[in-house]
C-alpha positions, 0 to 999 in steps of 0.5 A: 471544572476546566481540568475534566475536559482536558483529562478527557481530551488527553485520554482520548488522545492517548487511546487513539494513538495506542489504537493507530499504533497497534494498527500499524505494527500489525500491518508491518509485521502481517507476512504475505501468505505464499499465493500472495507473494507470488502475486506481488512477485508476478507484478513486479516482474511484469513492471520490470518487463515493461518498457513503456514507463519506469515502474522501478520505484514501485513497492508491491505488497499483496494481502488476500489477492488485493495488490497495493502499490506505493512508491513514486512514478514519473506521471499520471500516465505511469500511475494509470499504466502501473495499475493496469499492469497489476489488474492483468496478473492472474490472481489479483482481486483488487488494486490499491493505488497509492502511487504518487507522481514525482514532481 
């Protein structure tokens, strides 16, 4: 009787792993549309032109106008500044900020 819950638990774990793995693969292989690529490029150029903070370690990816920021920044102020700059770019519908502050 103790075997059945363990088997069910193992099956759930395998199923969950497969679902999450497939989701990660589809996110990695999703290609930006031309419009989204133009938005990403504009955000990156805005970051490079800005002299207030160093945003060179920020990765930008856009999906359906939603800009995702990943990477590291030197401070909380830089994190907020990157988000504000991204919002100023034409075509941006949302900004998802996954930036981490360097320790």
